C-alpha positions in Angstrom: 44.4 -31.8 -41.3 45.7 -29.6 -38.5 46.8 -31.2 -35.3 44.0 -30.8 -32.7 46.6 -30.7 -29.9 48.4 -27.8 -31.5 46.7 -24.7 -29.9 47.8 -21.3 -30.9 48.4 -18.9 -28.0 45.5 -16.4 -27.6 46.2 -13.0 -29.1 46.2 -9.8 -27.0 42.9 -8.9 -28.5 41.4 -12.2 -27.5 42.8 -11.9 -24.0 41.4 -8.4 -23.6 38.0 -9.6 -24.9 38.1 -12.5 -22.4 38.9 -10.3 -19.5 36.1 -7.9 -20.5 33.6 -10.7 -20.6 34.8 -11.9 -17.3 34.5 -8.4 -15.8 31.0 -8.1 -17.3 29.9 -11.4 -15.7 31.3 -10.5 -12.3 29.6 -7.0 -12.5 26.3 -8.7 -13.5 26.6 -11.1 -10.6 27.3 -8.3 -8.2 24.5 -6.2 -9.5 22.1 -9.1 -9.1 23.3 -9.8 -5.7 22.8 -6.3 -4.5 19.3 -6.1 -6.0 18.5 -9.5 -4.4 19.7 -8.2 -1.0 17.6 -5.0 -1.4 14.6 -7.0 -2.6 14.8 -9.4 0.3 15.2 -6.5 2.7 12.2 -4.8 1.3 10.0 -7.9 1.7 11.3 -8.5 5.2 10.5 -4.9 6.1 7.0 -5.2 4.8 6.5 -8.4 6.7 7.7 -6.8 10.0 5.8 -3.5 9.5 2.4 -4.7 10.9 4.0 -6.5 13.9 4.3 -3.5 16.2 0.6 -2.7 16.5 0.3 -2.1 12.8 3.4 0.1 12.8 1.4 2.8 14.5 3.9 3.7 17.2 7.0 5.9 17.4 9.5 3.0 17.7 8.1 1.4 14.5 8.3 4.7 12.7 11.9 5.1 13.7 12.9 1.6 12.6 11.1 1.9 9.3 12.5 5.4 8.8 16.0 3.9 9.0 15.5 0.5 7.3 13.8 1.5 4.0 15.9 4.6 3.3 19.0 2.5 4.0 17.9 0.0 1.4 17.2 2.8 -1.1 20.7 4.2 -0.5 22.3 0.7 -1.0 20.4 0.4 -4.2 21.4 3.8 -5.5 25.0 3.3 -4.6 25.0 0.0 -6.6 23.5 1.9 -9.5 26.1 4.6 -9.2 29.1 2.3 -8.8 28.2 0.0 -11.7 27.1 2.8 -14.0 23.8 1.1 -14.7 20.5 2.8 -15.5 17.5 2.8 -13.3 15.0 0.3 -14.6 12.4 3.0 -14.7 13.5 6.6 -15.2 12.0 9.6 -13.5 10.7 10.9 -16.8 8.1 8.2 -16.7 6.6 9.5 -13.5 7.6 13.2 -13.9 4.2 14.7 -13.0 3.6 12.6 -9.9 7.2 13.4 -8.7 6.6 17.1 -9.4 3.4 17.2 -7.4 5.0 15.2 -4.6 8.0 17.5 -4.4 5.7 20.6 -4.3 4.0 19.1 -1.2 7.3 18.3 0.4 8.7 21.8 -0.1 5.6 23.2 1.4 5.9 21.0 4.5 9.4 22.2 5.0 8.2 25.8 4.7 5.5 25.1 7.2 8.1 24.0 9.7 10.4 26.9 9.1 10.1 30.5 10.2 9.9 31.8 6.6 7.2 34.4 6.4 7.6 35.5 10.0 4.5 36.5 11.9 2.6 37.3 8.7 1.6 33.6 8.0 2.2 32.2 11.5 -0.7 30.6 13.3 -2.1 32.9 16.1 -1.5 30.1 18.6 2.2 31.2 18.6 1.3 34.7 19.6 -0.9 33.4 22.5 1.9 31.1 23.6 4.4 34.0 23.6 2.1 36.1 25.7 1.7 33.3 28.3 5.4 32.6 28.5 6.2 36.3 28.3 9.0 35.7 25.8 9.4 35.7 22.0 9.0 32.4 20.2 10.0 31.2 16.7 6.8 31.2 14.9 5.7 29.1 11.9 2.7 28.0 9.8 2.7 24.6 11.6 1.1 24.6 15.0 3.3 21.8 16.1 6.6 21.6 14.2 7.6 18.3 16.0 4.5 16.5 14.8 4.9 17.9 11.3 8.5 16.6 11.3 7.4 13.1 12.3 4.7 13.1 9.7 7.2 14.2 7.1 9.5 11.3 8.0 6.7 8.8 7.7 5.7 10.3 4.3 9.3 10.1 3.0 9.5 6.5 4.3 6.4 5.6 2.3 7.8 7.3 -0.8 11.1 5.3 -0.4 9.1 2.0 -0.3 7.3 3.1 -3.5 10.6 3.9 -5.2 12.2 0.6 -4.3 9.2 -1.4 -5.4 9.0 0.6 -8.6 12.6 -0.2 -9.6 12.9 -3.7 -8.3 9.5 -4.9 -9.7 10.2 -3.8 -13.2 11.5 -7.4 -13.5 8.5 -9.5 -14.3 9.4 -12.6 -12.3 10.4 -10.5 -9.3 7.1 -8.6 -9.4 5.1 -11.9 -9.2 7.3 -13.1 -6.4 6.6 -9.9 -4.6 2.8 -10.4 -4.9 3.1 -14.0 -3.7 5.1 -12.9 -0.6 2.6 -10.1 0.2 -0.3 -12.5 0.0 1.5 -15.0 2.2 2.4 -12.3 4.8 -1.2 -11.1 5.0 -2.3 -14.7 5.4 0.0 -15.2 8.4 -1.3 -12.0 10.1 -4.9 -13.0 9.3 -4.4 -16.5 10.8 -2.7 -14.9 13.8 -5.7 -12.7 14.3 -8.0 -15.7 14.3 -5.8 -17.4 16.9 -5.8 -14.3 19.1 -9.6 -14.1 18.9 -10.1 -17.8 19.7 -7.5 -18.2 22.4 -6.7 -14.8 23.9 -10.1 -13.0 23.6 -8.6 -10.4 21.2 -5.7 -9.5 23.5 -2.2 -9.1 21.8 0.6 -11.0 23.7 3.5 -8.7 24.4 1.3 -5.6 24.3 -0.7 -5.7 27.6 -1.5 -2.0 27.5 -3.7 -2.5 24.4 -7.3 -3.2 25.4 -8.7 -6.4 23.8 -11.7 -6.0 21.4 -14.1 -8.8 20.5 -13.6 -8.3 16.7 -10.7 -9.8 14.9 -7.9 -7.3 14.6 -4.6 -9.3 14.6 -1.7 -7.1 15.6 -3.6 -3.9 14.8 -5.2 -1.8 17.6 -8.3 -1.1 15.5 -10.2 -3.8 13.7 -11.1 -1.3 10.9 -7.4 -0.8 10.1 -6.8 -4.5 10.0 -9.8 -4.8 7.7 -8.1 -2.6 5.1 -4.8 -4.6 5.5 -6.7 -7.9 5.1 -8.5 -6.5 2.1 -5.2 -5.7 0.4 -4.1 -9.3 0.9 -7.5 -10.6 -0.3 -7.2 -8.7 -3.5 -3.6 -10.0 -4.1 -4.5 -13.6 -3.5 -7.7 -13.5 -5.6 -5.7 -12.0 -8.4 -3.0 -14.7 -8.2 -5.7 -17.4 -8.1 -7.5 -16.0 -11.2 -4.1 -15.8 -12.9 -3.4 -19.5 -12.1 -6.8 -20.8 -13.2 -6.8 -18.7 -16.3 -3.6 -20.4 -17.4 -4.8 -23.9 -16.4 -8.3 -23.6 -17.9 -9.0 -24.1 -21.6 -8.5 -21.0 -23.7 -11.3 -21.6 -26.1 -14.9 -22.8 -26.2 -13.9 -26.4 -27.2 -13.6 -27.5 -23.6 -16.7 -28.9 -22.0 -17.9 -28.0 -18.5 -16.7 -31.4 -17.3 -13.3 -30.9 -18.8 -12.9 -27.4 -17.3 -14.0 -28.7 -13.9 -11.5 -31.5 -14.1 -8.7 -29.0 -15.0 -9.9 -26.8 -12.1 -9.7 -29.7 -9.6 -6.3 -30.8 -11.0 -4.9 -27.2 -10.7 -6.3 -26.9 -7.2 -4.6 -30.1 -6.1 -1.3 -29.3 -7.6 -0.8 -25.5 -7.2 -4.0 -23.8 -6.2 -4.8 -25.4 -2.9 -2.6 -23.0 -1.0 -3.9 -19.9 -2.7 -7.5 -21.0 -2.1 -6.8 -21.9 1.5 -5.0 -18.6 2.2 -7.8 -16.6 0.5 -10.3 -18.3 2.7 -8.3 -17.5 5.9 -8.0 -13.8 4.9 -11.7 -13.7 4.0 -12.7 -15.2 7.3 -10.5 -12.8 9.3 -11.8 -9.8 7.2 -15.5 -10.7 7.9 -14.6 -11.3 11.5 -13.6 -7.7 11.9 -17.2 -6.7 11.4 -15.9 -3.4 9.9 -18.6 -1.9 7.7 -16.3 0.4 5.7 -13.5 -2.2 5.5 -15.7 -5.0 4.2 -17.5 -2.8 1.7 -14.2 -1.3 0.4 -12.7 -4.8 0.0 -15.9 -6.0 -1.8 -15.6 -3.0 -4.2 -11.9 -3.7 -4.7 -12.7 -7.4 -5.6 -15.4 -6.2 -8.0 -13.0 -4.0 -9.8 -10.4 -6.7 -9.8 -12.7 -9.2 -11.5 -14.0 -6.6 -13.9 -10.5 -5.7 -15.0 -9.4 -9.3 -15.3 -12.3 -10.3 -17.6 -12.3 -7.0 -19.5 -8.9 -8.1 -20.8 -9.9 -11.6 -21.7 -11.9 -12.7 -24.7 -13.6 -15.5 -23.0 -17.0 -17.1 -23.3 -19.8 -16.0 -21.0 -19.9 -19.4 -19.4 -16.2 -19.2 -18.3 -16.7 -15.7 -16.9 -19.8 -16.7 -15.0 -18.0 -19.7 -13.5 -15.2 -17.5 -12.1 -17.6 -14.9 -10.8 -19.6 -17.7 -9.1 -16.5 -19.0 -7.5 -15.7 -15.6 -5.9 -19.4 -15.2 -5.0 -19.6 -18.6 -3.3 -16.5 -17.8 -1.2 -18.0 -14.5 -0.1 -21.3 -16.1 0.7 -19.6 -18.9 2.7 -17.6 -16.4 4.7 -20.7 -14.2 5.3 -22.6 -17.2 6.6 -20.2 -17.5 9.5 -19.8 -13.8 10.3 -22.9 -12.2 8.9 -24.6 -12.0 12.3 -21.8 -9.8 13.5 -21.9 -7.5 10.5 -25.7 -7.2 10.5 -25.7 -6.7 14.3 -23.1 -3.9 13.9 -25.2 -2.2 11.2 -28.4 -2.6 13.2 -26.8 -1.1 16.4 -24.8 1.7 14.7 -26.4 2.2 11.4 -24.6 2.4 8.0 -23.2 5.9 8.8 -21.8 7.2 12.1 -23.4 10.5 13.1 -20.3 11.4 15.2 -18.0 11.0 12.1 -20.3 13.2 10.1 -20.1 15.9 12.8 -16.3 15.6 12.9 -16.3 16.0 9.1 -18.3 19.2 9.4 -16.0 20.6 12.0 -12.9 19.8 10.0 -14.4 21.4 6.9 -15.0 24.6 8.9 -11.4 24.6 10.1 -10.1 24.1 6.6 -12.1 27.1 5.4 -10.4 29.3 8.0 -7.1 28.8 6.3 -7.6 27.1 3.0 -4.3 28.0 1.4 -1.7 27.6 4.2 -3.2 24.8 6.3 -2.3 24.3 10.0 0.7 22.1 9.5 1.0 18.6 8.1 0.1 15.9 10.7 -1.4 18.4 13.2 -5.0 17.2 13.4 -4.8 16.3 17.1 -3.6 19.7 18.0 -6.1 21.6 15.8 -9.3 19.7 16.4 -9.8 20.6 20.1 -9.8 24.3 19.1 -12.9 23.7 16.9 -14.6 20.9 18.7 -18.2 21.7 19.7 -21.1 20.0 21.4 -22.2 18.1 18.3 -20.1 15.2 19.4 -19.7 13.5 22.8 -17.1 15.0 25.1 -16.1 11.5 26.3 -14.6 10.4 22.9 -11.0 11.1 21.9 -10.5 12.1 18.3 -6.8 12.0 17.3 -7.7 11.2 13.6 -10.4 12.7 11.4 -11.6 9.4 10.0 -11.3 11.0 6.6 -7.8 11.1 5.2 -8.7 13.6 2.5 -10.0 16.2 4.9 -7.1 15.6 7.3 -4.6 16.2 4.5 -6.3 19.4 3.4 -6.5 20.5 7.1 -2.7 20.1 7.4 -1.4 21.2 4.0 -4.2 23.5 2.8 -6.3 22.8 -0.2 -3.7 23.5 -3.0 -0.8 21.6 -1.6 -2.9 18.8 -0.1 -4.5 18.3 -3.5 -1.0 18.2 -5.0 0.0 15.4 -2.7 -3.2 13.4 -3.4 -2.9 14.2 -7.1 0.5 12.4 -7.2 -1.1 9.2 -5.9 -4.1 9.5 -8.1 -1.9 9.9 -11.2 0.1 6.7 -10.3 -3.2 4.8 -9.6 -4.5 6.0 -13.0 -1.4 4.6 -14.7 -2.1 1.2 -13.1 -5.7 1.3 -14.4 -4.5 2.1 -17.9 -1.8 -0.6 -17.7 -4.4 -3.1 -16.4 -6.5 -2.6 -19.5 -3.9 -2.2 -22.2 -1.2 -4.7 -21.3 -1.6 -8.0 -23.2 0.5 -10.1 -20.8 1.7 -9.9 -17.2 -0.9 -7.3 -16.2 -1.6 -8.9 -12.8 0.5 -6.4 -10.7 -1.2 -3.5 -12.5 -4.6 -5.0 -11.9 -3.8 -5.6 -8.2 -2.6 -2.0 -7.8 -5.6 -0.6 -9.5 -8.0 -2.6 -7.3 -6.0 -1.8 -4.2 -6.0 1.9 -5.0 -9.8 1.8 -5.1 -10.0 -0.1 -1.9 -7.8 2.3 0.1 -9.3 5.3 -1.6 -12.9 4.4 -0.7 -12.0 3.4 2.9 -10.1 6.7 3.4 -13.4 8.5 3.1 -14.6 7.0 6.3 -11.5 5.9 8.2 -7.8 6.6 8.6 -6.4 3.2 7.6 -4.0 4.7 5.1 -2.5 6.7 7.9 -1.4 3.5 9.6 2.1 2.9 8.5 1.9 -0.9 7.9 -1.0 -0.3 5.5 0.6 2.8 3.9 3.9 0.9 3.2 2.2 -2.2 1.9 0.0 -0.2 -0.4 2.8 2.0 -1.7 4.8 -1.2 -2.4 1.8 -2.7 -4.3 1.4 0.6 -6.2 5.1 0.7 -7.1 4.9 -2.9 -8.5 1.8 -1.9 -10.4 3.3 1.1 -12.0 6.4 -0.8 -12.9 4.4 -3.5 -14.7 1.9 -1.0 -16.3 3.9 -0.9 -19.5 5.2 -3.7 -21.7 8.5 -5.3 -20.7 9.7 -4.6 -24.3 9.3 -0.9 -23.7 12.6 0.9 -22.8 11.7 3.2 -19.9 15.0 3.3 -18.1 16.8 6.6 -17.5 
C-alpha cells in the first residue's frame, strides 16, 4: 500500500487546471453579483416610479431616464467584459425590434430639419411671419415635447430589455412577480389610508387637488385603477400557482380533503397573497373607475382562462377556483358597488365628451395620415382642431385614447409600427402561456396584463403614465423571457 502521507506535487497541468477553475468560479461570482445589483436596482426603480405622482412629472422622467439606462449600461458592460452571451438574443425578438427601431428613426426625423419646408407643419411658417425671421422647420410642431416623449419611450424600452434578460432565470422571474405584487399592495394600502385620514390629499404634494375616490399617489383615480389592476393580476396568478401546487392533482381527493389542503396552504403561505389581493381589490373598487375596473375584470377573466386551459383538471376543481375569485369580487363590490353604480348612473357607461374628442382627433389624423404632427404633441395640436362639441371649460392634454394619440403624433404607418412591436411581444406571451408545460406564470401574467392595458388604452391614457408604462414593460419583458422552455437555447 502506498503511504497516504506521501503526496506527489501537482503537475503543471493540474496547477493550470486549478487556476482556470478558480478564475471561472470568481468570474461566475462576479457575474452573479453584477446581475443581482442590476436586478435589485430594477426592482427599486419600479418601486419608486409611482411615488412622484405616478411618475407623471418632469423630475420623475429625468430620474427614471438616468436610472434605468444606467442599469442597462452596467449590465451590458458586464456582458462585454466577461464575454458572456445575452440570456435572450435579439434574433428571438427581431421583428418587434425592427418595428420599434423604425418608429424611433421616424421620431428623430420628425425632430430634425430633414425635408425642409416640404414636409414641415404650416405652424412654422406662421411663426416665422409673426417673428419676422426665418426658423428651423420640422415635421414636429413642438420639438422639445417630442424629445421628452422620446426619452420616456426609450426609458420604457430599457426597462423591457433589463426585465427580458434578467428574468430568463426562472427563480428570478418569480421573485420579480412577488416583488411587483408587494409594491402594488403597498401603494394600494397607502391609497386607502390617504382616503380615510387625509380626504384623498397627498402629503408632500399640496398643489394636487384631493379627490373623493381612492387614487394613492396618482393624480387621477383612473390611472391608479390600471396600476392596481396590474397588481391584482399578478397576485391572483401567484395565488393560483400556489394553490395549484398544494391542491390534489387528481380526482382522488375529496372535497373535504381539498378544503383542508386549501386551509393549510392559506395558513402557511397563502395568507399574505390573499390579504394583499383583498387590499388591492378594495382599492381598485374604491377608485370607482368604470374603464379601470372593467379592464381589470377582463384581465382576470383571461388569466383564469389561460391557467385552466393549461391544466387537465376536473370540473369541480375548476369551479372551486372560479368561485373563489368570484366571491372575492362580490365581496369587494358589496363595499364599493354604490360608488360604481352611482358613477355610471350620473355619467353613463360612455363619456360623450371623450367621444367628441375621438372624432376631433380622427379628423386631425386624416389631415396628415403619413407624417403625423410630432410624437407627444397632442396638447399643442388639439387646440387647433377643438370645436364646440366639447365644453370650453375643460382642459384636454391627453386624448383619452392612446392609439389615436400615437397615430396623431407618428402618423398611421409609423404609429402602427410602434404598436405592432408591443402587439407582437404580447402575442408571444399568449403563445407561451398556452404552450409551456411548466413555469408559465410570468407569460400568463404578461398576457393578461397586456389585455388589461390594451383595453383601458381605448378609453384612457393610463399607459402614458410612466409608472404604469414601466411596470407593464417590466411584466411584458418577464413574460417574453419565460414564454419559451428553460431548456431552449435562445441566447445570442
